[in-house]
DOBA-60079 format. One record per residue (C-alpha): residue number from 0; residue in one letter; x, y, z. Coordinates in steps of 0.02 Angstrom, whole numbers. Example, Ala and Ser with C-alpha at 12.3 -4.5 7.8 and 13.67 -1.06 7.14 Angstrom:
BEGIN
PT,0,A,615,-225,390
PT,1,S,684,-53,357
This chain:
BEGIN
PT,0,M,2902,3171,-1024
PT,1,S,3007,3225,-1171
PT,2,R,3186,3283,-1172
PT,3,P,3202,3469,-1210
PT,4,R,3197,3498,-1398
PT,5,S,3349,3598,-1435
PT,6,G,3355,3645,-1617
PT,7,N,3486,3785,-1610
PT,8,R,3618,3742,-1740
PT,9,A,3760,3834,-1820
PT,10,P,3700,3928,-1976
PT,11,A,3829,3841,-2084
PT,12,E,3764,3667,-2044
PT,13,P,3670,3589,-2191
PT,14,L,3481,3584,-2176
PT,15,G,3476,3397,-2210
PT,16,R,3596,3366,-2066
PT,17,Q,3488,3472,-1951
PT,18,V,3332,3373,-1997
PT,19,F,3423,3207,-1973
PT,20,D,3492,3257,-1803
PT,21,R,3324,3321,-1745
PT,22,G,3238,3162,-1802
PT,23,K,3368,3056,-1714
PT,24,T,3342,3155,-1554
PT,25,L,3154,3128,-1563
PT,26,V,3177,2941,-1592
PT,27,D,3297,2931,-1443
PT,28,I,3170,3020,-1335
PT,29,E,3027,2906,-1385
PT,30,L,3133,2749,-1361
PT,31,R,3186,2803,-1187
PT,32,D,3007,2850,-1144
PT,33,A,2948,2678,-1202
PT,34,W,3084,2587,-1106
PT,35,D,3045,2685,-948
PT,36,R,2861,2641,-962
PT,37,F,2903,2458,-993
PT,38,V,3020,2432,-844
PT,39,A,2910,2538,-730
PT,40,S,2753,2439,-774
PT,41,D,2838,2272,-737
PT,42,P,2949,2294,-582
PT,43,G,3087,2165,-581
PT,44,L,3018,2102,-749
PT,45,N,2913,1977,-649
PT,46,R,2772,1971,-777
PT,47,L,2893,1949,-922
PT,48,R,2981,1808,-831
PT,49,R,2816,1725,-789
PT,50,G,2762,1726,-971
PT,51,L,2930,1663,-1031
PT,52,R,2935,1527,-896
PT,53,A,2766,1461,-950
PT,54,T,2806,1467,-1137
PT,55,L,2979,1389,-1122
PT,56,A,2920,1253,-1004
PT,57,V,2774,1201,-1116
PT,58,G,2870,1217,-1279
PT,59,T,3019,1112,-1223
PT,60,T,2909,985,-1134
PT,61,I,2816,951,-1295
PT,62,G,2983,912,-1378
PT,63,V,3037,799,-1235
PT,64,Q,2870,707,-1233
PT,65,L,2881,679,-1422
PT,66,L,3052,599,-1401
PT,67,V,2989,488,-1260
PT,68,A,2835,439,-1360
PT,69,D,2943,391,-1508
PT,70,A,3059,291,-1396
PT,71,L,2911,197,-1320
PT,72,Q,2823,185,-1489
PT,73,V,2668,272,-1423
PT,74,T,2551,324,-1563
PT,75,G,2375,384,-1595
PT,76,S,2264,452,-1456
PT,77,A,2385,389,-1323
PT,78,R,2521,499,-1397
PT,79,V,2407,651,-1392
PT,80,L,2358,610,-1213
PT,81,H,2542,602,-1159
PT,82,L,2579,769,-1243
PT,83,L,2429,858,-1167
PT,84,L,2450,789,-990
PT,85,G,2637,824,-991
PT,86,S,2610,1000,-1057
PT,87,L,2476,1034,-926
PT,88,L,2595,984,-787
PT,89,A,2735,1088,-862
PT,90,L,2622,1241,-874
PT,91,N,2565,1226,-694
PT,92,M,2738,1192,-624
PT,93,A,2808,1344,-715
PT,94,T,2670,1462,-660
PT,95,V,2609,1397,-491
PT,96,I,2774,1353,-408
PT,97,R,2832,1515,-332
PT,98,Q,3001,1591,-364
PT,99,G,3120,1574,-217
PT,100,P,3280,1490,-160
PT,101,R,3327,1332,-256
PT,102,R,3295,1222,-105
PT,103,E,3114,1280,-89
PT,104,T,3090,1264,-276
PT,105,A,3158,1087,-274
PT,106,V,3039,1034,-134
PT,107,A,2887,1106,-224
PT,108,A,2942,1031,-390
PT,109,A,2966,860,-311
PT,110,W,2786,861,-248
PT,111,A,2710,923,-411
PT,112,P,2718,761,-513
PT,113,V,2657,663,-361
PT,114,A,2506,779,-349
PT,115,A,2475,766,-536
PT,116,A,2486,577,-530
PT,117,L,2364,574,-384
PT,118,G,2239,680,-480
PT,119,A,2257,575,-638
PT,120,V,2238,410,-544
PT,121,L,2083,469,-450
PT,122,A,2001,532,-609
PT,123,T,2041,373,-706
PT,124,V,1978,257,-569
PT,125,A,1824,359,-523
PT,126,G,1781,405,-702
PT,127,S,1690,241,-734
PT,128,R,1557,288,-604
PT,129,H,1485,459,-640
PT,130,W,1417,494,-466
PT,131,L,1583,443,-386
PT,132,A,1681,554,-506
PT,133,L,1572,703,-460
PT,134,A,1588,671,-272
PT,135,V,1777,658,-286
PT,136,F,1778,817,-391
PT,137,V,1693,913,-250
PT,138,L,1811,841,-119
PT,139,I,1967,880,-221
PT,140,C,1905,1060,-246
PT,141,S,1891,1082,-58
PT,142,G,2054,992,-21
PT,143,A,2154,1092,-149
PT,144,V,2100,1252,-61
PT,145,W,2120,1189,117
PT,146,V,2302,1133,96
PT,147,R,2354,1311,52
PT,148,R,2374,1343,238
PT,149,F,2536,1242,237
PT,150,G,2631,1355,119
PT,151,G,2679,1380,-62
PT,152,A,2728,1200,-101
PT,153,W,2558,1138,-40
PT,154,F,2469,1275,-137
PT,155,A,2557,1217,-295
PT,156,G,2524,1033,-258
PT,157,G,2340,1059,-223
PT,158,F,2312,1162,-379
PT,159,I,2407,1039,-489
PT,160,A,2311,890,-419
PT,161,W,2148,980,-454
PT,162,Q,2202,1023,-632
PT,163,A,2259,845,-667
PT,164,Y,2094,774,-602
PT,165,F,1989,891,-708
PT,166,F,2092,865,-866
PT,167,T,2096,675,-850
PT,168,L,1910,670,-814
PT,169,Y,1880,778,-967
PT,170,L,1981,662,-1082
PT,171,H,1908,505,-999
PT,172,P,2051,386,-1039
PT,173,P,2033,197,-1013
PT,174,L,2112,116,-861
PT,175,G,2244,36,-972
PT,176,A,2312,207,-1018
PT,177,L,2358,245,-838
PT,178,P,2538,177,-841
PT,179,G,2579,282,-994
PT,180,M,2502,436,-912
PT,181,L,2609,411,-758
PT,182,I,2763,398,-868
PT,183,A,2715,562,-953
PT,184,V,2691,645,-782
PT,185,A,2860,582,-719
PT,186,V,2951,638,-876
PT,187,S,2873,812,-874
PT,188,G,2901,831,-687
PT,189,A,3085,785,-701
PT,190,W,3113,896,-853
PT,191,V,3028,1051,-783
PT,192,T,3116,1029,-616
PT,193,V,3282,1039,-707
PT,194,L,3222,1196,-797
PT,195,L,3162,1279,-636
PT,196,L,3329,1247,-551
PT,197,T,3434,1307,-699
PT,198,V,3380,1418,-843
PT,199,L,3213,1468,-765
PT,200,H,3284,1503,-592
PT,201,A,3267,1686,-542
PT,202,D,3430,1755,-473
PT,203,P,3380,1862,-321
PT,204,R,3519,1989,-350
PT,205,R,3469,2018,-531
PT,206,M,3287,2034,-481
PT,207,L,3331,2165,-352
PT,208,A,3437,2259,-479
PT,209,R,3291,2259,-602
PT,210,T,3176,2321,-464
PT,211,V,3297,2465,-432
PT,212,T,3283,2507,-617
PT,213,A,3093,2503,-603
PT,214,L,3095,2613,-447
PT,215,R,3202,2743,-534
PT,216,A,3090,2736,-688
PT,217,R,2938,2765,-576
PT,218,A,3028,2912,-494
PT,219,R,3062,2986,-667
PT,220,A,2878,2961,-711
PT,221,V,2830,3060,-555
PT,222,V,2947,3200,-606
PT,223,A,2875,3199,-783
PT,224,H,2698,3216,-717
PT,225,C,2756,3355,-601
PT,226,L,2816,3448,-755
PT,227,D,2650,3418,-844
PT,228,M,2554,3481,-693
PT,229,L,2662,3635,-682
PT,230,A,2619,3675,-862
PT,231,D,2433,3640,-838
PT,232,P,2369,3623,-657
PT,233,D,2211,3532,-708
PT,234,P,2129,3426,-570
PT,235,R,2141,3273,-684
PT,236,R,2329,3295,-694
PT,237,I,2338,3302,-505
PT,238,R,2241,3138,-492
PT,239,T,2357,3061,-621
PT,240,L,2507,3117,-519
PT,241,R,2432,3038,-362
PT,242,G,2411,2878,-460
PT,243,Q,2595,2882,-507
PT,244,L,2640,2899,-322
PT,245,V,2534,2746,-282
PT,246,K,2628,2646,-414
PT,247,L,2793,2709,-344
PT,248,S,2738,2650,-172
PT,249,E,2698,2477,-240
PT,250,V,2872,2460,-314
PT,251,S,2945,2516,-147
PT,252,L,2848,2382,-54
PT,253,L,2900,2251,-182
PT,254,F,3080,2306,-153
PT,255,D,3060,2286,35
PT,256,G,2989,2111,13
PT,257,Q,3138,2058,-93
PT,258,L,3255,2110,47
PT,259,S,3196,1961,149
PT,260,D,3320,1861,45
PT,261,R,3490,1928,99
PT,262,S,3574,1849,-53
PT,263,A,3483,1979,-159
PT,264,L,3586,2122,-88
PT,265,P,3740,2184,-180
PT,266,A,3904,2142,-93
PT,267,G,3931,2251,60
PT,268,F,3756,2325,58
PT,269,S,3648,2324,215
PT,270,A,3464,2275,216
PT,271,A,3426,2411,344
PT,272,A,3520,2542,244
PT,273,V,3431,2491,84
PT,274,R,3264,2503,173
PT,275,R,3308,2680,225
PT,276,W,3356,2716,44
PT,277,I,3186,2653,-15
PT,278,V,3094,2762,110
PT,279,E,3195,2916,61
PT,280,V,3166,2890,-126
PT,281,E,2979,2877,-98
PT,282,I,2969,3023,22
PT,283,S,3074,3137,-89
PT,284,C,2960,3100,-237
PT,285,E,2804,3134,-133
PT,286,E,2877,3298,-69
PT,287,L,2923,3346,-247
PT,288,A,2745,3311,-305
PT,289,N,2666,3407,-161
PT,290,A,2779,3557,-184
PT,291,T,2746,3561,-371
PT,292,A,2559,3552,-340
PT,293,D,2573,3701,-222
PT,294,L,2676,3799,-348
PT,295,A,2553,3761,-487
PT,296,G,2399,3798,-381
PT,297,R,2427,3906,-227
PT,298,D,2584,4005,-265
PT,299,R,2513,4091,-418
PT,300,D,2615,4246,-378
PT,301,A,2775,4154,-427
PT,302,S,2853,4242,-576
PT,303,A,2861,4167,-750
PT,304,E,3050,4167,-733
PT,305,T,3040,4061,-574
PT,306,R,2918,3939,-655
PT,307,A,3032,3922,-806
PT,308,A,3181,3888,-692
PT,309,V,3082,3754,-598
PT,310,A,3029,3674,-762
PT,311,H,3210,3670,-819
PT,312,M,3263,3586,-657
PT,313,L,3125,3456,-672
PT,314,R,3175,3416,-851
PT,315,Q,3356,3385,-801
PT,316,L,3301,3283,-651
PT,317,G,3178,3180,-751
PT,318,W,3306,3133,-882
PT,319,G,3439,3085,-758
PT,320,E,3555,3232,-797
PT,321,H,3609,3240,-616
PT,322,D,3748,3368,-631
PT,323,A,3638,3487,-730
PT,324,A,3495,3457,-607
PT,325,R,3608,3502,-458
PT,326,T,3661,3660,-547
PT,327,A,3478,3704,-575
PT,328,V,3438,3670,-391
PT,329,I,3578,3787,-336
PT,330,A,3511,3922,-452
PT,331,L,3336,3904,-378
PT,332,R,3406,3932,-204
PT,333,K,3456,4109,-250
PT,334,P,3349,4267,-258
PT,335,P,3219,4295,-319
PT,336,H,3169,4112,-333
PT,337,D,3203,4069,-151
PT,338,Q,3070,4191,-93
PT,339,V,2933,4068,-144
PT,340,R,2897,3938,-10
PT,341,S,2849,3798,-130
PT,342,V,3011,3825,-226
PT,343,R,3110,3802,-66
PT,344,R,3018,3638,-37
PT,345,L,3050,3588,-218
PT,346,T,3236,3617,-206
PT,347,S,3246,3524,-40
PT,348,S,3155,3370,-108
PT,349,A,3251,3373,-273
PT,350,D,3416,3383,-179
PT,351,M,3361,3237,-68
PT,352,L,3316,3133,-221
PT,353,L,3481,3171,-307
PT,354,T,3580,3128,-150
PT,355,T,3484,2967,-126
PT,356,V,3513,2909,-305
PT,357,A,3696,2955,-291
PT,358,D,3712,2850,-132
PT,359,W,3655,2694,-225
PT,360,D,3766,2729,-376
PT,361,A,3917,2756,-263
PT,362,G,3880,2601,-157
PT,363,R,3863,2698,5
PT,364,L,3730,2583,83
PT,365,H,3843,2480,195
PT,366,G,3799,2374,346
PT,367,S,3789,2423,528
PT,368,A,3771,2342,697
PT,369,D,3581,2356,684
PT,370,D,3568,2239,533
PT,371,D,3530,2087,640
PT,372,D,3367,2173,692
PT,373,Y,3306,2185,512
PT,374,E,3126,2127,500
PT,375,P,3041,2110,329
PT,376,V,2869,2189,328
PT,377,V,2798,2129,163
PT,378,G,2786,1944,124
PT,379,L,2782,1922,-65
PT,380,V,2669,1793,-146
PT,381,G,2748,1718,-300
PT,382,G,2862,1869,-314
PT,383,N,2714,1988,-308
PT,384,L,2633,2094,-173
PT,385,P,2497,2004,-73
PT,386,G,2314,2039,-100
PT,387,T,2186,2081,33
PT,388,T,2197,1910,117
PT,389,V,2306,1980,256
PT,390,T,2178,2113,297
PT,391,S,2023,2007,284
PT,392,A,2098,1865,386
PT,393,T,2105,1973,541
PT,394,G,1965,2025,656
PT,395,P,1788,1960,683
PT,396,T,1637,2006,580
PT,397,G,1511,1985,719
PT,398,R,1401,1861,623
PT,399,L,1346,1685,671
PT,400,F,1464,1555,595
PT,401,A,1566,1700,530
PT,402,P,1752,1697,482
PT,403,R,1806,1740,659
PT,404,T,1788,1553,697
PT,405,W,1863,1497,532
PT,406,S,2035,1522,457
PT,407,T,2038,1593,281
PT,408,T,2088,1427,203
PT,409,S,1954,1328,298
PT,410,R,1819,1452,253
PT,411,Q,1869,1455,69
PT,412,A,1883,1265,65
PT,413,V,1700,1252,118
PT,414,Q,1653,1386,-7
PT,415,A,1749,1303,-150
PT,416,G,1667,1135,-114
PT,417,A,1493,1211,-104
PT,418,A,1520,1312,-263
PT,419,A,1585,1158,-355
PT,420,A,1433,1056,-303
PT,421,L,1314,1193,-357
PT,422,A,1407,1215,-521
PT,423,I,1398,1028,-556
PT,424,V,1210,1025,-531
PT,425,A,1180,1179,-639
PT,426,G,1313,1134,-766
PT,427,E,1243,961,-799
PT,428,L,1074,1037,-840
PT,429,I,1161,1127,-983
PT,430,S,1279,990,-1041
PT,431,A,1317,825,-957
PT,432,Q,1482,816,-1054
PT,433,R,1542,996,-1030
PT,434,F,1494,1034,-849
PT,435,Y,1680,1040,-805
PT,436,W,1692,1220,-864
PT,437,A,1561,1273,-737
PT,438,V,1661,1189,-598
PT,439,I,1821,1274,-655
PT,440,A,1739,1446,-654
PT,441,A,1668,1414,-480
PT,442,F,1833,1348,-411
PT,443,V,1949,1485,-475
PT,444,A,1831,1617,-406
PT,445,F,1909,1576,-236
PT,446,T,2091,1582,-295
PT,447,G,2173,1748,-252
PT,448,T,2012,1822,-182
PT,449,T,1946,1843,-7
PT,450,T,1797,1960,1
PT,451,V,1630,1950,-86
PT,452,G,1673,2102,-191
PT,453,E,1834,2024,-255
PT,454,T,1746,1861,-297
PT,455,V,1611,1952,-395
PT,456,R,1739,2053,-492
PT,457,K,1843,1900,-535
PT,458,S,1692,1799,-588
PT,459,V,1627,1937,-700
PT,460,S,1800,1962,-774
PT,461,R,1811,1777,-815
PT,462,T,1644,1781,-905
PT,463,V,1689,1939,-1002
PT,464,G,1860,1870,-1050
PT,465,T,1781,1707,-1109
PT,466,L,1652,1798,-1214
PT,467,A,1783,1908,-1297
PT,468,G,1898,1759,-1327
PT,469,L,1761,1656,-1409
PT,470,V,1731,1789,-1540
PT,471,I,1913,1779,-1597
PT,472,A,1939,1593,-1563
PT,473,V,1813,1540,-1695
PT,474,G,1903,1628,-1837
PT,475,L,2077,1590,-1772
PT,476,A,2045,1404,-1757
PT,477,Q,1983,1399,-1937
PT,478,L,2140,1488,-1998
PT,479,T,2258,1366,-1912
PT,480,A,2157,1208,-1945
PT,481,G,2269,1076,-2025
PT,482,H,2429,1174,-1993
PT,483,E,2517,1093,-1846
PT,484,L,2661,1218,-1834
PT,485,A,2543,1366,-1844
PT,486,T,2433,1289,-1710
PT,487,L,2582,1259,-1596
PT,488,A,2645,1437,-1624
PT,489,V,2474,1510,-1580
PT,490,L,2463,1399,-1425
PT,491,L,2632,1456,-1360
PT,492,A,2595,1639,-1402
PT,493,C,2430,1629,-1307
PT,494,I,2516,1549,-1157
PT,495,F,2645,1689,-1152
PT,496,C,2517,1828,-1170
PT,497,A,2399,1751,-1041
PT,498,F,2528,1745,-903
PT,499,Y,2611,1908,-951
PT,500,V,2448,2005,-929
PT,501,Q,2384,1904,-780
PT,502,A,2435,2034,-650
PT,503,L,2363,2175,-755
PT,504,S,2194,2106,-806
PT,505,Y,2114,1940,-762
PT,506,A,1990,1964,-905
PT,507,A,2134,1983,-1028
PT,508,M,2214,1825,-961
PT,509,I,2053,1726,-986
PT,510,F,2038,1800,-1162
PT,511,F,2205,1723,-1212
PT,512,I,2168,1559,-1122
PT,513,T,2005,1547,-1220
PT,514,L,2102,1569,-1382
PT,515,M,2221,1432,-1325
PT,516,L,2078,1315,-1285
PT,517,G,2004,1345,-1457
PT,518,E,2168,1282,-1533
PT,519,L,2169,1136,-1411
PT,520,Y,1994,1086,-1464
PT,521,G,2057,1086,-1643
PT,522,I,2199,966,-1596
PT,523,L,2073,850,-1512
PT,524,N,1955,864,-1661
PT,525,R,1819,928,-1545
PT,526,F,1810,1106,-1608
PT,527,S,1642,1179,-1656
PT,528,D,1548,1340,-1631
PT,529,T,1424,1245,-1522
PT,530,V,1561,1184,-1405
PT,531,L,1625,1361,-1379
PT,532,V,1450,1428,-1346
PT,533,V,1422,1290,-1218
PT,534,R,1587,1337,-1136
PT,535,L,1529,1517,-1120
PT,536,T,1364,1464,-1044
PT,537,E,1448,1345,-922
PT,538,T,1574,1479,-873
PT,539,A,1435,1603,-837
PT,540,V,1341,1474,-733
PT,541,G,1499,1428,-636
PT,542,A,1538,1612,-605
PT,543,A,1361,1639,-541
PT,544,A,1382,1488,-425
PT,545,G,1543,1561,-356
PT,546,I,1462,1730,-326
PT,547,L,1309,1653,-242
PT,548,V,1413,1545,-126
PT,549,A,1533,1688,-84
PT,550,A,1385,1796,-34
PT,551,L,1289,1666,66
PT,552,V,1411,1535,134
PT,553,L,1530,1602,269
PT,554,P,1545,1769,180
PT,555,T,1682,1896,209
PT,556,R,1597,2062,175
PT,557,T,1698,2197,89
PT,558,R,1639,2341,197
PT,559,P,1694,2267,364
PT,560,T,1858,2220,281
PT,561,L,1881,2400,226
PT,562,V,1848,2455,406
PT,563,R,1985,2336,466
PT,564,A,2103,2402,333
PT,565,R,2067,2580,391
PT,566,R,2096,2529,571
PT,567,G,2261,2449,520
PT,568,L,2317,2610,435
PT,569,L,2273,2720,583
PT,570,E,2354,2600,706
PT,571,A,2511,2597,598
PT,572,L,2509,2787,595
PT,573,S,2489,2791,783
PT,574,Q,2634,2670,804
PT,575,L,2745,2771,688
PT,576,T,2714,2937,775
PT,577,A,2735,2856,946
PT,578,E,2902,2788,886
PT,579,C,2948,2963,824
PT,580,A,2915,3029,999
PT,581,L,3029,2897,1075
PT,582,R,3164,2937,948
PT,583,L,3153,3123,986
PT,584,D,3168,3080,1170
PT,585,G,3325,2980,1130
PT,586,R,3249,2815,1187
PT,587,T,3253,2712,1026
PT,588,E,3355,2683,868
PT,589,G,3307,2723,689
PT,590,N,3283,2549,615
PT,591,R,3118,2523,705
PT,592,L,3058,2689,634
PT,593,L,3099,2634,457
PT,594,T,3006,2470,485
PT,595,D,2853,2566,545
PT,596,A,2861,2677,390
PT,597,I,2856,2526,274
PT,598,R,2715,2449,378
PT,599,L,2615,2610,360
PT,600,D,2648,2607,173
PT,601,E,2578,2430,159
PT,602,A,2428,2477,268
PT,603,A,2389,2621,149
PT,604,R,2398,2501,1
PT,605,Q,2277,2384,87
PT,606,V,2153,2526,112
PT,607,L,2163,2571,-71
PT,608,R,2144,2390,-130
PT,609,N,1995,2358,-18
PT,610,A,1913,2520,-72
PT,611,E,1935,2471,-254
PT,612,S,1859,2299,-225
PT,613,L,1704,2372,-144
PT,614,L,1553,2351,-257
PT,615,S,1456,2510,-282
PT,616,V,1337,2580,-412
PT,617,R,1353,2762,-457
PT,618,G,1195,2853,-407
PT,619,L,1138,2716,-287
PT,620,D,1286,2716,-168
PT,621,R,1254,2868,-57
PT,622,D,1422,2850,29
PT,623,R,1525,2841,-132
PT,624,R,1588,3021,-134
PT,625,D,1618,3031,53
PT,626,R,1710,2863,50
PT,627,H,1825,2923,-88
PT,628,R,1862,3079,14
PT,629,R,1900,2977,171
PT,630,V,2018,2864,74
PT,631,A,2104,3015,-4
PT,632,V,2129,3096,167
PT,633,L,2194,2933,241
PT,634,R,2321,2919,100
PT,635,V,2378,3098,130
PT,636,C,2396,3061,316
PT,637,A,2499,2906,278
PT,638,S,2617,2994,157
PT,639,T,2638,3144,273
PT,640,A,2673,3030,422
PT,641,R,2806,2937,321
PT,642,S,2887,3102,277
PT,643,L,2919,3127,463
PT,644,V,3043,2984,463
PT,645,P,3195,3066,379
PT,646,A,3161,3228,472
PT,647,V,3158,3137,640
PT,648,L,3311,3033,596
PT,649,A,3405,3192,549
PT,650,T,3362,3272,716
PT,651,R,3489,3231,851
PT,652,P,3416,3215,1027
PT,653,P,3397,3290,1149
PT,654,V,3274,3414,1073
PT,655,A,3133,3520,1140
PT,656,P,3013,3403,1234
PT,657,E,2866,3489,1149
PT,658,L,2911,3403,985
PT,659,A,2896,3230,1060
PT,660,E,2735,3282,1146
PT,661,A,2664,3341,978
PT,662,C,2701,3168,906
PT,663,R,2612,3088,1053
PT,664,V,2459,3199,1028
PT,665,I,2448,3143,847
PT,666,S,2476,2962,898
PT,667,D,2335,2968,1026
PT,668,E,2215,3047,901
PT,669,A,2254,2915,768
PT,670,S,2226,2779,898
PT,671,R,2056,2853,944
PT,672,L,2004,2864,762
PT,673,A,2055,2683,736
PT,674,E,1920,2628,860
PT,675,V,1777,2695,754
PT,676,P,1687,2533,707
PT,677,D,1578,2586,561
PT,678,L,1629,2619,381
PT,679,R,1536,2785,381
PT,680,G,1584,2823,561
PT,681,L,1713,2949,505
PT,682,R,1672,3107,411
PT,683,V,1787,3227,321
PT,684,T,1765,3403,386
PT,685,G,1866,3560,414
PT,686,D,1775,3625,568
PT,687,D,1863,3524,704
PT,688,P,2041,3589,717
PT,689,D,2067,3528,896
PT,690,V,2214,3414,857
PT,691,A,2296,3540,741
PT,692,A,2277,3678,870
PT,693,R,2358,3576,1008
PT,694,V,2503,3526,896
PT,695,V,2530,3706,836
PT,696,A,2529,3767,1017
PT,697,L,2662,3640,1062
PT,698,L,2769,3686,911
PT,699,D,2755,3870,957
PT,700,E,2816,3832,1133
PT,701,A,2966,3733,1071
PT,702,A,3132,3824,1067
PT,703,E,3185,3838,883
PT,704,P,3122,3671,819
PT,705,P,3198,3608,654
PT,706,V,3104,3692,512
PT,707,V,3071,3535,410
PT,708,L,3012,3434,561
PT,709,R,2899,3576,619
PT,710,R,2821,3594,447
PT,711,R,2786,3408,427
PT,712,L,2712,3389,601
PT,713,H,2599,3537,566
PT,714,R,2545,3465,399
PT,715,L,2510,3293,475
PT,716,A,2406,3370,615
PT,717,D,2306,3472,487
PT,718,S,2273,3316,382
PT,719,L,2222,3208,529
PT,720,A,2107,3345,594
PT,721,L,2002,3326,437
PT,722,L,1942,3156,499
PT,723,V,1810,3173,635
PT,724,P,1699,3036,709
PT,725,R,1517,3067,671
PT,726,G,1430,3141,820
PT,727,R,1586,3217,898
PT,728,T,1557,3393,961
PT,729,R,1688,3524,984
């Protein structure tokens, strides 16, 4: 969104000055737009920190290892081995050890060199017997996955042990090189531990502050897209606006996860009050978007003057001109603008957003007696939101030897071992010296994935990223050949880019890692076009092995997982509305309601993630369109239910009992819908208004219910009524 271009100047002002000032204004606008996009796309700057952590750890470790090698007079291939093994450990410690309190970081960092030493020793000892090395490789693949059940430190240790085993087996050092390798591991481990506890340590309070900046940037992006939609109510713009709301929701959930560390809060702030602030920011933005959509689409009778006044208010709001935005809101509350219903909703949501932002700026989020009851909803993984593991790990699949009798880590440990064994057999048929790449592709297919659909997507992305990287790696390696500084610079740049884009695109990450490996082959004097082609072939074979095992060995199907995610959303909606009824009856406090709102938000995210991971082919998937409609309706139900929270909290009991009863009717209906066991068991229709009719009847009986609460209950009932179990008759 651009700041209003105001070119009105005094006639006496020189033309050159006018052009300069206008150009400066345009540059300022573009710079602020770019900065907003940057901070909004990387909440808390987690991706930037991850890339910098990896680059700084590897770069400085190379320097430290060179000093140690000079002191010990290590030369030749042994020197290269020390540098590579030390750098590998540094890279893994910087990227696999999760950000957290210093004590947790120190524990994980202490285990990392032990795990690396274990992997290196096993590979060196077993490497002399090929069959033994392969058997240990399969076992270490399974073990590295199985130990994830014990927490982040074990996840890091297992992954580092696996990496060290593979890398040592690949280099095939003699047994006499083992003492020097252990020295390199110890030096790197000690050095990176110091870095992780000092310059690379993430201060929780700063991270939270940066997440606030990202949340406000996302809110401004929503306002900007509202303005665009008002100018051109194209269906594509509406979909884009919905996408912005999803991204805003993700930042909100990230924010809530960071609140689990109380040291992240500014002095005097309350976790419960900040959670309420998060919910109100998100709800006000959703209400603003919905009201703008109504003004752009339904309220076509709104005058051009009213639309211009709304656009002016949105511009001021989007650019953070809060005083001007409040003035514009006041103007919109006067005739003739206040005669339009969507404008009244717009002014209400804009006023709520302005008040919420002002509360943070003024530090009005202080503690209360309820703070001891604060319960974090979202558990972050490495500073990021969790994947679908939480959803897929719950509930049976109804199949023999299915995951209902296996934990996620046990099931994936068996899958990783089976995939590694299959990859070894197939990989050795291609190249007895390069089969490791097939094993790597098979192993990583089960890192960060749970369902068959996710595994397929990750495996395909790895193959595509490898193919694209090989095309560039050939020319890049030739350009840097013989230039050590240029090679090192390219290596570090690839490391930064790989881990910066990891959360955005796995294929892009593999692209940069392939470029890095091309430079590494050059250092080892093993670079050739043939080697890179073999790597691509091995990667494709390993990816195919991962897909085959995921589909046949203890599979977690994506469709049943999506059903569980849907059930989780509807149960969370039922819980929220039931809690609203208790609150309206005066039988509960507000903190539980805020917790339920965040839980519903996370449940909606899980539905969206599982729907995106579902494999479908356009034209062959008969349920594709209906599934998209069901997911869209579920998201609307979730956002509308969350919008009840501030309205209920603002209503002081006792109130008309019909309001609480309306909440219970919605809760019961959501609970019934949650029991539908089949993915296609729900249909989207408009011919079953039973729930909506009962809620409207109760609202009509209530004595002067609050307008906002009445409207939102009505809207939620209408949305939920669109979902009808197949076969239900009126």
